[in-house]
C-alpha positions as CSV (number, residue, x, y, z in Angstrom):
1,M,-18.7,29.8,-4.3
2,N,-17.6,26.3,-5.2
3,M,-13.9,26.1,-5.5
4,K,-12.3,22.9,-6.5
5,T,-8.7,22.4,-5.7
6,E,-6.7,19.9,-7.6
7,T,-3.6,18.4,-6.0
8,K,-1.0,16.9,-8.3
9,A,2.2,15.2,-7.2
10,R,5.2,17.4,-7.9
11,K,8.3,15.9,-9.6
12,H,11.5,16.4,-7.7
13,S,14.8,16.0,-9.2
14,S,18.3,16.5,-8.0
15,P,21.7,15.0,-8.7
16,L,21.6,13.1,-5.4
17,L,18.2,11.7,-6.1
18,R,19.2,10.6,-9.6
19,E,22.3,8.9,-8.2
20,V,20.3,7.0,-5.6
21,L,17.7,5.9,-8.1
22,S,20.4,4.7,-10.5
23,E,21.7,2.4,-7.8
24,V,18.4,0.6,-7.4
25,S,18.3,-2.7,-9.3
26,K,15.5,-3.7,-11.6
27,V,14.4,-6.3,-9.0
28,E,14.3,-3.7,-6.2
29,K,12.2,-1.4,-8.5
30,K,9.7,-4.3,-9.0
31,Q,9.6,-4.9,-5.3
32,I,8.8,-1.3,-4.6
33,I,6.1,-1.3,-7.3
34,N,4.5,-4.5,-5.8
35,K,4.5,-3.1,-2.3
36,Y,2.7,0.0,-3.4
37,A,0.3,-2.1,-5.5
38,V,-0.7,-4.1,-2.4
39,A,-1.0,-1.0,-0.3
40,T,-3.2,0.7,-2.9
41,K,-5.4,-2.3,-3.3
42,L,-5.8,-2.6,0.5
43,D,-6.8,1.1,0.7
44,Q,-9.4,0.5,-2.1
45,L,-10.8,-2.6,-0.4
46,L,-11.1,-0.7,2.9
47,E,-12.9,2.1,1.2
48,L,-15.3,-0.2,-0.7
49,R,-16.3,-1.9,2.5
50,G,-16.5,1.3,4.5
51,W,-13.9,0.1,7.0
52,N,-11.4,2.3,8.7
53,K,-8.0,1.1,9.9
54,T,-9.3,0.2,13.3
55,T,-12.1,-1.9,12.0
56,F,-9.7,-3.7,9.6
57,A,-7.1,-4.2,12.4
58,E,-9.8,-5.9,14.6
59,K,-10.7,-8.2,11.7
60,V,-7.1,-9.3,11.1
61,N,-6.3,-9.3,14.9
62,R,-3.5,-6.6,14.5
63,H,-2.8,-3.3,16.0
64,P,-4.0,-0.2,13.9
65,S,-0.4,1.0,13.8
66,E,0.5,-2.2,11.8
67,I,-2.3,-1.4,9.4
68,T,-0.8,2.0,8.9
69,K,2.5,0.4,8.0
70,W,0.7,-1.9,5.5
71,L,-0.9,1.1,3.9
72,S,2.4,3.0,3.6
73,G,3.6,0.9,0.7
74,T,6.8,0.0,2.5
75,H,5.8,-3.1,4.3
76,N,7.2,-6.5,3.1
77,F,4.3,-8.9,3.4
78,T,4.7,-12.6,4.0
79,I,2.5,-15.1,2.2
80,D,0.9,-15.9,5.6
81,T,-0.1,-12.3,6.1
82,L,-1.3,-11.9,2.5
83,T,-3.4,-15.1,3.0
84,E,-5.0,-13.7,6.2
85,I,-5.7,-10.4,4.4
86,A,-7.2,-12.1,1.3
87,D,-9.3,-14.4,3.6
88,T,-10.6,-11.4,5.5
89,F,-11.8,-9.7,2.2
90,K,-12.9,-13.1,0.8
91,I,-10.7,-12.7,-2.3
92,S,-7.7,-14.6,-3.6
93,I,-4.1,-13.5,-2.9
94,A,-3.7,-12.7,-6.6
95,E,-6.5,-10.1,-6.3
96,L,-4.4,-8.1,-3.9
97,F,-2.1,-7.1,-6.8
């Protein structure tokens, strides 16, 4: 028997959540979107190259726990770090977005 399970994100809504989200500025929303975009791209690049977090950490001379933070979508990257990452993947910084 071949059972396929589909996992979908559930929407959560509450008055408190709506209140918190209403207090987030447009710029903050864009910052969040960009952080998740970079994390998603990093995850895709790792998968394409067949690298795990440990392999990538070695290539960028970081601890694997830092790579976990990068992939969480909450890390605030510096230009220097983005340059190192792009260089490791042999792509431009723009391609990380």
